[in-house]
C-alpha positions as CSV (number, residue, x, y, z in Angstrom):
1,M,-18.9,-27.0,163.8
2,N,-21.8,-29.3,164.4
3,L,-23.4,-29.6,160.9
4,S,-22.5,-28.7,157.3
5,I,-25.3,-28.5,154.7
6,I,-24.1,-28.9,151.2
7,I,-26.2,-27.5,148.4
8,P,-25.1,-27.9,144.7
9,V,-26.4,-24.9,142.7
10,Y,-26.9,-24.6,138.9
11,N,-29.5,-22.3,137.4
12,V,-32.1,-22.6,140.2
13,E,-33.0,-18.9,140.7
14,K,-36.7,-20.0,141.0
15,Y,-36.1,-22.2,144.0
16,I,-32.9,-21.2,145.9
17,K,-34.6,-18.6,148.1
18,R,-37.1,-21.0,149.5
19,C,-34.4,-23.5,150.1
20,L,-32.2,-21.0,152.1
21,D,-35.2,-19.7,153.9
22,S,-35.9,-23.1,155.3
23,L,-32.4,-23.3,156.7
24,I,-32.7,-19.9,158.4
25,H,-35.7,-21.0,160.5
26,Q,-33.9,-23.6,162.6
27,E,-33.2,-22.4,166.1
28,F,-29.8,-24.2,165.8
29,S,-26.3,-22.8,166.3
30,N,-22.9,-23.7,165.0
31,Y,-23.8,-24.9,161.6
32,E,-22.8,-23.9,158.1
33,V,-24.6,-23.8,154.7
34,L,-22.2,-24.4,151.8
35,V,-23.8,-23.2,148.5
36,I,-21.6,-24.7,145.8
37,D,-22.1,-22.7,142.6
38,D,-21.5,-25.1,139.7
39,G,-21.1,-22.5,137.1
40,S,-24.6,-21.0,137.2
41,K,-25.6,-18.6,134.5
42,D,-28.7,-17.2,136.0
43,A,-29.3,-15.2,139.2
44,S,-28.8,-18.1,141.6
45,V,-25.4,-16.9,142.8
46,K,-26.5,-13.4,143.3
47,I,-29.5,-14.5,145.4
48,A,-27.2,-16.8,147.5
49,K,-24.7,-14.1,148.0
50,D,-27.4,-11.7,149.2
51,Y,-28.1,-14.3,151.9
52,S,-24.5,-14.8,152.7
53,D,-24.1,-11.1,153.2
54,R,-26.9,-11.2,155.9
55,Y,-26.1,-14.6,157.5
56,S,-22.5,-15.4,158.3
57,F,-23.2,-19.2,158.4
58,I,-24.2,-19.2,154.6
59,K,-21.1,-19.4,152.4
60,V,-21.0,-19.3,148.6
61,I,-18.2,-21.2,146.8
62,S,-18.0,-21.0,143.0
63,K,-16.4,-23.6,140.7
64,E,-16.4,-24.5,137.1
65,N,-19.3,-26.6,135.9
66,G,-18.8,-30.3,136.6
67,G,-22.2,-31.6,137.6
68,V,-23.9,-32.4,140.9
69,G,-21.5,-35.1,142.0
70,S,-18.5,-32.7,141.4
71,A,-20.2,-29.9,143.4
72,R,-21.1,-32.2,146.3
73,N,-17.5,-33.5,146.4
74,K,-16.2,-30.0,146.6
75,G,-18.6,-29.4,149.5
76,I,-17.3,-32.5,151.3
77,D,-13.7,-31.3,150.9
78,I,-14.3,-28.0,152.6
79,A,-17.0,-28.9,155.1
80,T,-16.1,-28.5,158.8
81,G,-19.2,-30.0,160.4
82,K,-19.3,-33.2,162.5
83,Y,-22.2,-34.3,160.3
84,L,-23.0,-33.6,156.7
85,Y,-26.4,-33.2,154.9
86,F,-26.8,-33.0,151.1
87,L,-29.8,-30.8,150.1
88,D,-30.9,-30.1,146.5
89,P,-31.5,-26.4,145.8
90,D,-35.1,-27.0,144.6
91,D,-36.0,-28.8,147.8
92,Y,-36.3,-27.5,151.4
93,I,-36.5,-28.8,154.9
94,A,-39.1,-28.4,157.7
95,Y,-38.5,-25.6,160.2
96,F,-36.8,-26.3,163.5
97,T,-35.6,-29.8,162.7
98,L,-31.8,-29.6,162.2
99,K,-31.2,-29.5,166.0
100,K,-33.3,-32.6,166.5
101,I,-31.5,-34.8,163.9
102,F,-28.1,-33.6,165.0
103,Y,-29.0,-34.3,168.7
104,L,-30.1,-37.9,167.9
105,S,-27.0,-38.6,165.7
106,E,-24.7,-37.4,168.5
107,K,-26.7,-39.2,171.2
108,Y,-26.5,-42.6,169.4
109,N,-23.0,-42.0,167.8
110,L,-24.4,-42.8,164.4
111,D,-22.5,-43.0,161.1
112,V,-25.8,-42.5,159.2
113,L,-29.2,-41.3,160.3
114,T,-32.2,-41.7,158.0
115,F,-35.5,-39.9,158.2
116,G,-38.6,-39.1,156.2
117,T,-39.4,-36.9,153.3
118,V,-42.6,-35.6,151.8
119,A,-43.0,-35.2,148.0
120,T,-45.0,-32.0,147.4
121,L,-45.8,-29.2,145.0
122,S,-46.1,-26.8,148.0
123,S,-43.5,-24.2,148.9
124,D,-44.7,-23.8,152.5
125,L,-45.0,-27.3,154.0
126,N,-42.9,-26.1,157.0
127,D,-44.1,-28.1,160.0
128,S,-42.8,-31.6,160.8
129,K,-44.7,-34.4,162.5
130,N,-43.4,-36.5,165.4
131,T,-40.9,-33.9,166.5
132,N,-40.3,-35.0,170.1
133,E,-37.0,-36.7,169.8
134,E,-37.2,-37.7,173.5
135,D,-39.9,-40.2,172.5
136,F,-37.5,-42.0,170.1
137,N,-35.8,-45.2,171.2
138,L,-33.7,-45.9,168.2
139,S,-32.7,-49.3,167.0
140,V,-29.1,-49.1,165.9
141,L,-28.1,-51.4,163.1
142,T,-25.1,-52.0,160.9
143,G,-25.5,-50.7,157.3
144,K,-25.7,-54.3,156.1
145,E,-28.5,-55.1,158.6
146,Y,-30.3,-51.9,157.5
147,I,-30.2,-53.0,153.9
148,A,-31.4,-56.5,154.8
149,K,-34.4,-55.2,156.7
150,N,-35.4,-52.1,154.7
151,F,-36.4,-51.0,151.2
152,Y,-33.8,-48.3,151.4
153,K,-33.8,-45.1,149.4
154,N,-31.1,-44.2,146.8
155,E,-31.3,-40.4,147.2
156,V,-28.8,-38.7,149.6
157,W,-31.4,-36.3,151.0
158,W,-32.8,-39.0,153.2
159,Y,-29.6,-39.2,155.2
160,L,-27.4,-37.4,157.7
161,V,-23.8,-38.6,157.5
162,K,-20.9,-38.4,160.0
163,K,-18.0,-36.6,158.3
164,E,-15.3,-38.6,160.1
165,F,-17.0,-41.8,158.9
166,L,-17.3,-40.5,155.4
167,D,-13.6,-39.4,155.2
168,K,-12.4,-42.7,156.6
169,S,-14.5,-44.7,154.1
170,S,-13.1,-42.6,151.2
171,V,-16.5,-42.7,149.5
172,R,-17.2,-39.9,147.1
173,F,-19.8,-39.1,144.4
174,I,-19.0,-40.3,140.9
175,E,-18.9,-37.2,138.6
176,G,-20.7,-36.6,135.4
177,R,-23.6,-39.1,135.9
178,W,-27.2,-39.0,137.1
179,M,-27.2,-42.1,139.2
180,E,-24.5,-40.8,141.6
181,D,-26.8,-40.9,144.6
182,A,-27.5,-44.7,144.3
183,I,-23.8,-45.6,144.1
184,F,-22.8,-43.2,146.9
185,T,-25.4,-44.3,149.4
186,V,-24.9,-48.1,148.9
187,N,-21.2,-47.6,149.4
188,L,-21.8,-45.8,152.6
189,F,-24.3,-48.4,153.9
190,I,-22.1,-51.4,153.4
191,R,-19.4,-49.7,155.5
192,A,-21.6,-48.2,158.2
193,K,-21.3,-49.7,161.7
194,R,-24.0,-47.6,163.3
195,M,-27.1,-46.6,161.4
196,A,-30.7,-45.7,162.6
197,K,-34.0,-44.5,161.3
198,I,-36.4,-42.0,162.8
199,P,-40.1,-41.5,162.0
200,M,-39.8,-37.8,161.5
201,D,-40.5,-36.0,158.2
202,I,-37.6,-33.6,157.8
203,H,-37.2,-33.2,154.0
204,R,-39.5,-31.7,151.4
205,H,-38.9,-33.0,147.9
206,V,-40.5,-30.5,145.4
207,V,-41.5,-32.1,142.2
208,T,-40.4,-29.9,139.3
209,P,-40.2,-30.4,135.5
210,Q,-36.4,-29.9,135.8
211,S,-35.9,-32.9,138.2
212,A,-33.3,-35.3,136.9
213,M,-35.6,-38.3,136.9
214,T,-38.7,-36.6,135.5
215,N,-37.0,-34.7,132.7
216,K,-38.2,-36.2,129.4
217,E,-35.9,-34.3,127.0
218,P,-34.6,-36.9,124.6
219,E,-30.9,-36.4,125.3
220,H,-31.5,-36.3,129.1
221,Y,-33.6,-39.5,128.8
222,L,-30.8,-41.3,127.0
223,G,-28.4,-40.2,129.6
224,V,-30.5,-41.6,132.4
225,I,-30.7,-44.9,130.5
226,R,-26.9,-45.1,130.1
227,D,-26.4,-44.2,133.7
228,N,-28.9,-46.8,134.9
229,A,-26.8,-49.4,133.0
230,N,-23.6,-48.0,134.6
231,A,-25.1,-48.2,138.1
232,A,-26.0,-51.9,137.5
233,V,-22.4,-52.6,136.4
234,V,-20.9,-50.8,139.4
235,F,-23.2,-52.8,141.7
236,K,-21.5,-56.0,140.7
237,D,-18.4,-54.9,142.6
238,V,-20.5,-53.7,145.5
239,I,-22.2,-57.0,145.8
240,S,-19.0,-59.0,145.5
241,S,-17.5,-56.9,148.3
242,V,-20.1,-58.1,150.9
243,N,-18.9,-61.2,152.7
244,Q,-21.5,-63.9,153.2
245,D,-20.5,-64.5,156.7
246,D,-23.8,-64.2,158.5
247,L,-27.6,-64.2,157.9
248,Y,-27.8,-60.4,157.6
249,S,-25.0,-60.3,155.1
250,R,-26.7,-62.9,152.9
251,A,-30.0,-61.0,153.2
252,C,-28.2,-57.8,152.3
253,I,-26.7,-59.4,149.2
254,T,-30.2,-60.6,148.1
255,R,-31.6,-57.1,148.4
256,L,-28.6,-55.5,146.6
257,K,-29.1,-58.0,143.7
258,T,-32.8,-56.8,143.6
259,R,-31.7,-53.2,143.6
260,Q,-29.1,-53.9,140.9
261,Q,-31.7,-55.5,138.7
262,S,-34.2,-52.7,139.4
263,F,-31.8,-50.4,137.6
264,V,-32.0,-52.7,134.6
265,F,-35.8,-53.2,134.7
266,F,-36.5,-49.5,134.8
267,M,-33.8,-48.8,132.2
268,M,-35.6,-51.3,129.8
269,V,-38.9,-49.6,130.4
270,R,-37.3,-46.3,129.5
271,M,-35.8,-47.8,126.4
272,L,-39.2,-48.6,125.0
273,K,-40.1,-44.9,125.3
274,S,-36.8,-43.3,124.2
275,R,-35.1,-42.5,121.0
276,I,-32.2,-44.9,121.7
277,K,-31.0,-46.9,118.7
278,L,-31.4,-50.7,118.6
279,N,-27.6,-51.3,118.3
280,E,-27.0,-49.4,121.5
281,V,-29.7,-51.4,123.2
282,K,-27.9,-54.6,122.3
283,I,-24.6,-53.2,123.5
284,I,-26.1,-52.1,126.9
285,L,-27.9,-55.4,127.4
286,N,-24.6,-57.2,126.9
287,Q,-22.9,-55.0,129.4
288,V,-25.5,-55.7,132.1
289,K,-25.4,-59.4,131.3
290,E,-21.7,-59.4,132.1
291,A,-22.5,-57.7,135.4
292,N,-24.9,-60.6,136.2
293,A,-27.8,-58.1,136.2
294,Y,-29.7,-59.5,133.2
295,P,-31.8,-61.6,132.8
296,L,-33.8,-60.4,135.7
297,K,-33.7,-63.5,137.9
298,D,-33.5,-61.7,141.2
299,F,-35.8,-58.8,140.6
300,I,-39.2,-60.3,141.7
301,G,-39.4,-60.6,145.4
302,E,-40.2,-58.7,148.6
303,D,-39.6,-55.2,147.0
304,Y,-41.2,-55.7,143.6
305,N,-43.9,-58.3,143.5
306,N,-47.1,-57.1,141.8
307,L,-48.6,-58.6,138.7
308,T,-47.4,-55.8,136.4
309,Y,-43.8,-56.4,137.4
310,R,-44.2,-60.2,137.0
311,I,-45.6,-59.8,133.4
312,L,-43.0,-57.3,132.3
313,V,-40.1,-59.4,133.7
314,F,-41.5,-62.4,131.9
315,L,-41.5,-60.4,128.6
316,F,-38.2,-58.6,129.2
317,N,-36.3,-61.8,130.1
318,S,-36.7,-63.0,126.5
319,E,-34.4,-60.8,124.4
320,A,-36.4,-61.7,121.2
321,T,-39.6,-60.6,122.9
322,F,-38.0,-57.4,124.2
323,Y,-36.7,-56.5,120.8
324,L,-40.1,-57.0,119.4
325,L,-41.6,-54.7,122.0
326,F,-38.8,-52.2,121.3
327,R,-39.8,-52.2,117.6
328,M,-43.5,-51.7,118.5
329,F,-43.0,-48.9,121.1
330,N,-39.9,-47.1,120.1
331,P,-40.8,-43.5,118.9
332,I,-38.3,-43.7,115.9
333,L,-39.1,-47.2,114.7
334,K,-42.8,-46.7,114.9
335,K,-42.4,-44.1,112.1
336,V,-40.6,-46.5,109.8
């Protein structure tokens, strides 16, 4: 099997058909689509099974609800492809592109291939640009070199991953949290020996109200805040695992510290707009302090450097000032 596409599915009856349609229009053989039903309660599974009845390469596997990370891990365990791709069910990919990314990954013997995405509201953005893979002369880097040289993306749908490499690395998704992508991808990168990037827009990210990072429901918002803090804490161990034995490794560490503190920065922005209680804010700030992620001494730099960032970091780095801002902007305290 050349390629396994893993799709975690939970109550996405509005989008799953478009996602699966994009995988049918590929002109590619010897691949499988693993639809991992994470306890859906709507018509998602019925729609997926209708497709699996018509197309033998589409398989539906049902499990108890455990979240996106759990569903993806199930897909990894049963996948038989040489390469894996993780696709969200409300997104889709451009037509006739799977063959190209698999060909390039095989040709260059890559652990990880990264490519482009397009954020869209459209359901029919099917054509990809720059599709002649023969024109690509890829620069193959280690994962640490890639981090050092690029503002890399957290989300897994930017990447094609060799299954043998993934299995040997023993990296899996954390379960029950929303920042699982950020922790998964960075753990892959620091282990990757061969990684490359192509200027081809493969993926279509459809912006929906249900998206994890755009959902403004109070409980969800609190969950994102807590999981940003958890990601910052986990990154402490990631950073300490990188040996400072060459220039790229040191540059990689610098970028990872920036990424770690970006979780804290955007967490603090969310805190000002959330219904989180002040005592929990203090607990979380103490946790990220212990992880060397606060104050934000390494946030401003190549990746985040405009005036707005600089002003907010100046304000956030004083706990007294941040607590004052929290009292001014917090939706609950404003009513007191």
